[in-house]
C-alpha positions in Angstrom: 19.6 32.1 -21.1 17.2 30.6 -18.6 18.1 27.1 -17.6 15.4 24.4 -17.9 15.0 20.8 -16.9 12.7 18.1 -18.0 10.3 17.3 -15.1 11.2 16.5 -11.6 12.8 13.3 -10.3 9.7 11.8 -8.7 7.7 12.2 -11.9 10.3 10.4 -13.9 10.6 7.7 -11.4 6.9 6.9 -11.3 6.5 7.2 -15.1 9.3 4.8 -15.6 8.2 2.4 -13.0 4.5 2.2 -13.8 4.0 3.5 -17.4 1.1 5.9 -18.0 0.5 7.5 -14.6 -1.0 10.7 -13.2 2.0 12.9 -12.5 0.3 16.3 -11.6 -3.0 17.8 -10.5 -3.4 21.6 -11.0 -5.9 23.5 -8.9 -6.8 27.2 -9.6 -6.7 30.0 -7.1 -10.4 29.6 -6.4 -10.1 25.9 -5.5 -11.5 24.7 -8.8 -9.9 21.8 -10.6 -7.9 23.0 -13.6 -6.2 20.0 -15.1 -4.4 16.7 -14.6 -1.2 15.6 -16.2 -0.4 12.0 -17.3 3.1 11.0 -18.2 3.6 8.6 -21.2 6.7 6.9 -22.6 9.6 9.2 -23.6 8.5 11.7 -20.9 5.6 12.9 -22.9 3.0 14.7 -20.8 -0.7 14.8 -21.7 -2.8 17.3 -19.9 -6.6 16.7 -19.5 -9.6 18.5 -18.0 -11.8 16.9 -15.4 -14.2 15.5 -18.0 -11.8 13.5 -20.0 -10.9 16.0 -22.7 -7.3 16.2 -23.8 -6.1 19.8 -23.7 -2.5 19.4 -24.9 0.6 17.2 -25.0 4.3 17.6 -25.3 7.5 17.6 -23.4 7.0 19.4 -20.1 9.8 21.7 -19.1 10.1 23.7 -15.9 11.9 26.9 -15.2 14.8 26.3 -12.8 14.4 29.8 -11.5 10.6 29.6 -11.0 9.7 26.0 -10.2 6.0 26.6 -10.5 6.3 27.7 -14.1 6.3 25.1 -16.9 5.4 24.8 -20.5 4.8 22.0 -23.0 7.3 21.9 -25.9 6.1 20.2 -29.1 6.6 16.4 -29.1 8.8 15.6 -32.2 7.8 11.9 -32.4 4.9 10.0 -33.9 1.4 11.5 -33.6 -1.5 9.9 -35.4 -5.2 10.8 -35.4 -8.4 8.7 -35.9 -9.6 8.9 -39.6 -12.9 10.5 -40.6 -14.2 6.9 -41.3 -14.1 6.1 -37.6 -17.0 6.6 -35.1 -18.2 10.2 -35.0 -17.5 10.5 -31.3 -13.8 10.3 -31.8 -13.0 10.8 -35.5 -10.1 13.3 -35.9 -9.0 12.9 -32.3 -5.5 11.9 -31.4 -5.0 8.1 -31.6 -1.2 7.6 -31.0 1.3 9.7 -29.2 4.6 7.9 -29.7 3.9 4.2 -28.9 0.9 5.0 -26.6 -2.6 4.2 -28.0 -5.4 6.4 -26.9 -9.0 5.2 -27.2 -12.4 6.9 -26.7 -16.0 6.1 -25.7 -18.1 6.0 -28.9 -21.5 7.4 -29.8 -23.1 4.1 -28.7 -21.9 4.5 -25.1 -23.6 6.3 -22.2 -24.3 9.9 -23.1 -22.1 11.1 -20.3 -19.1 9.2 -21.7 -19.3 9.8 -25.5 -16.2 11.2 -27.0 -14.2 11.1 -23.7 -10.9 9.3 -23.4 -11.5 5.7 -22.6 -7.9 4.5 -22.2 -4.3 5.9 -22.4 -2.0 3.0 -23.0 -2.9 0.4 -20.3 -4.7 2.9 -18.1 -8.5 2.8 -18.3 -10.6 5.9 -17.5 -14.1 5.8 -16.1 -16.6 8.6 -15.5 -19.7 9.3 -13.5 -22.8 8.6 -15.6 -26.0 10.4 -16.3 -27.5 8.5 -13.4 -25.2 10.2 -10.9 -25.6 13.6 -9.2 -25.9 16.3 -11.8 -22.6 17.9 -10.7 -20.8 14.6 -11.1 -22.2 13.7 -14.5 -19.3 13.2 -17.0 -16.5 14.0 -14.4 -13.6 11.6 -14.0 -14.4 8.7 -11.7 -11.0 6.9 -12.0 -7.8 6.8 -14.0 -6.4 3.3 -13.8 -6.5 2.3 -10.2 -6.8 5.9 -8.9 -10.3 6.9 -7.9 -11.6 10.5 -8.1 -14.3 11.8 -5.7 -16.0 15.1 -6.0 -18.2 17.3 -3.8 -21.8 17.1 -4.9 -24.7 19.5 -5.0 -25.6 18.3 -1.5 -22.4 19.7 0.0 -21.6 23.3 1.2 -22.0 25.7 -1.7 -18.3 26.7 -1.6 -17.3 23.1 -2.1 -19.7 21.9 -4.8 -18.1 20.4 -7.9 -14.6 20.5 -6.4 -12.2 17.6 -6.1 -12.8 15.8 -2.8 -10.2 13.1 -3.0 -7.9 11.4 -5.4 -6.8 8.0 -4.4 -6.1 8.1 -0.7 -5.4 11.9 -0.7 -8.1 14.1 0.7 -8.7 17.7 -0.3 -10.5 20.2 2.0 -11.6 23.8 1.3 -12.8 26.8 3.2 -16.6 26.8 3.3 -19.2 29.5 2.8 -19.2 30.0 6.6 -15.6 31.2 6.4 -14.4 34.8 5.7 -15.5 35.9 2.2 -11.9 36.4 1.1 -11.0 32.7 1.5 -14.3 30.9 0.7 -13.7 27.9 -1.6 -9.9 28.1 -1.5 -7.9 25.0 -0.7 -7.5 24.5 3.0 -5.5 21.3 3.0 -4.3 18.5 0.7 -3.6 15.5 2.9 -1.5 16.9 5.8 -0.4 20.0 3.8 -2.2 23.1 5.2 -3.0 26.4 3.5 -3.9 29.7 5.1 -4.8 33.1 3.5 -5.1 36.7 4.4 -8.8 37.5 5.3 -10.8 40.6 4.6 -10.3 41.8 8.2 -6.5 42.0 7.5 -4.5 44.1 5.1 -6.8 44.9 2.1 -3.9 44.7 -0.4 -3.2 41.2 0.8 -6.8 40.0 1.0 -7.2 36.4 -0.3 -3.5 36.0 -0.8 -1.7 32.9 0.6 -0.2 33.3 4.0 1.2 29.9 4.6 1.5 26.9 2.4 3.6 25.7 -0.6 2.3 25.8 -4.1 3.9 22.5 -5.1 3.3 19.5 -2.9 4.3 15.9 -3.8 1.8 13.7 -2.0 1.4 9.9 -2.5 3.4 10.1 -5.8 1.4 13.0 -7.3 2.6 16.5 -7.7 -0.2 19.0 -6.6 0.1 22.5 -7.9 -2.1 25.0 -6.2 -2.2 28.4 -8.1 -2.2 31.3 -5.7 
């Protein structure tokens, strides 16, 4: 039977020390943002998309044999939803997970915010509004004290809409001027570098990672780059 363990030590430490906190950012093989994970009390993980939508929650368990593989087991504790009598923008959505209250922007808020998560416990979430660049509209602007910056429609076409920085951690990508096999892929996260096989190299390796580690813990956040 495959051995499993509940999260990694750094995630537990930061969750215990600061309450609701971003624990992981997942980026797809093409460099696009996939999801962020927030750890609540009782080691409950909530996964969200880049526009404030809750995707899932549960107890995250990792494979000891394959550290990049994880799944969310059902949370057996209290889960409560908003009733149908509440504002139409959040009625039916999850309200409590354990002791953690989740609130949402209502139908009376800016159109770019409506129905999105407003707070998770003590952490307030903000978003780019309808007055911002079209590619930013509705995307996460901050989670608690952590700011999110994104490449806009004015940037190189291979970068547009991708995560530019989270807090003090900068993300860089290969641009449209680079080899076609690596355009848009993650080039660096902070000081962690990534290289890939190009189209001029072995065809069966084209676009595959050459150097770089899928899991990088940087400034207290675990970055998972899917290769």
